[in-house]
N, C-alpha and C positions, 0 to 999 in steps of 0.2 A: 278594625273592629268589626266584630264578631256583633251576631244577632241572637240572645236566646231565652227562650220560651221560660217563660218560669210560672206552674202550678202550687198554689197554695189548699190543700187539704186538713178538713176537720176546722179547732179549732183558730192552726194557721192564716186558714181563710175568711174567718170572725172576728180576727184581730186584727184584719191587713183591712177588711173591709171590700175585699178583691180576690177571683180565684188563681186568676192567671192574667201575671203584667211583663212584661216584654221590655227587655233593658237590650242595651250595646255597651257593650264589655271588649275590653282592650283585648288581642287574640293572648292563646296563652295565659290566662287568665285560669283560675284553683278555685274552685267548688267555692274554695273560704269567704273569695272577694265578693262572690252571691250575694254572700249574705251578710257579710257587712256592709256593702249595697242597698240591699234591702231592708236595715235595720235604720239604716240613715235616713230611707226614702218612708218606710213607718217604723215612728220610736217605739210603736204598740208590739213588736216584734219583738223586739230589744226579750234574752233568757231565751226566747220561746224558739230562738232557732238550736241554742243547742242541743239538746238534744234532739234528733229528726235522723230516722232516714229518707239517705237520699238519693232519686234514682236518674238516672240518666237515660235517654231511649228505655227504660222500661228495665235496666240492668241499675245493681248497687256500686254506687261509685262512694270515698271517701273524700275530704275538705280538699283534700291534700291534691286531686286528683287535676287535671285537669282539663277548661272543657272545650267540645267541639263546635268548629261550627256549625252552626245553625241549628245550635240542638235545643232537646226538650229537654228541663230536671223536673222534680218531682218533692217537694219536703213534705212528708208523712208522719206525726206521731206516734211517738211508738202505741200498742193499743194493751190495755195489760187483758191478764183476766184473770179466773178466777173462782 
């Protein structure tokens, strides 16, 4: 198992009611597994994690990327301009 610290920003934080979540997940897990776990633990996030920017230790990552041991990931919603 590895420890992952998840930070939620903007409306994701409001939907979950928390800004930081600590999770234990199996080693070799992809980001997709964290998203699934978050949606099960916080049903109000369902569909809200579909179109987000994901950062791991301040670098953009994809759902298919494998997470590192003791890492921090952040979910950010896209910000529109105009």
